[in-house]
N, C-alpha and C positions, 0 to 999 in steps of 0.2 A: 295302923298307920301305913300308908303306901310309901314306897321308896321311889321317888321321882327326882330328877335333877332339872333345875331351871336351865333354859337355853340361853346362852350368851347372845347378846345383840349389840349392834353398834348404834341403835336408836336411843337417843336420850329420853329420859322420862319427861312427861308433860310439865312437871313442876320446874325442872331445870330449864326446859325450853322457854317457858314464860318468864322465868327469872332473868335469863340471858337477853331476851327481847327487851325487857325493862331496862337492863343495863345499857343496851345499845341506844334506846330511845332517850334516856337521860343524858347520855354523852352527846347525842346529836342536838338535843334541845339546848344544852349548855353552850355548845359550839355555835349554834345559830344565834342565841341571845348575845353571846360575847362578840359576834361578828357584825350583826345587823341592827341591834337595838341600841340607839344612841346612849341611853343611860349606862348600859353594860359595856359599851366601847370605852367610855371614860373610866369606869370602875368595874373591870371584869370580875366574873365569878371565879373565885380561887379554886385551885385544884383540890384543896382540903374540903371545901364546901361541896364541890361536885362529887368527890369520892364518897363523902358521908351520905349525900342524897342518894347516890347510886346504891350504896350498901343497904340503906334503910328501906328504900322502895323495893329492891330485889328481895330482901328478906320478907317483907309484907306480902308481895305477890306470891312468892314460893310457899308461904305459910297458908295463904288463902286457897290457892289452886290445889284441888284434890287429884291424886294420881288416878290414871285411867284404870279400870278394873283389870285390863289385860296386863298391867304393870304390877299388880299385886296378887295375881293368881297364876297358876301353872296347870297344865293338863297332866293327869296321871296316865298310866298305861291304858286305862279303859276309856279315856276321853273326858273324864269328869274334871271339873274345875276345883282346885283346892288352893288354900292360901299358900302363898310363896313365903310367908313369914314363919311357917312351922319348921 
């Protein structure tokens, strides 16, 4: 077993990025519906429903999106890729 240390990075993993994009899109869509669609102007989508939809969709997207191989492997001293989970 090689002794290597993962490098810290400020880049978020792909799963988190797609989950957050989903959160933003749901928030924007609910805001647009509540502001410009006549049915929702009279009976707007509540914060509880919006929050639940955001959480569920973000979970589904984060579950489906696979991490990039560079996010699950590290380079040892010889330049070989090994699992970062070990």
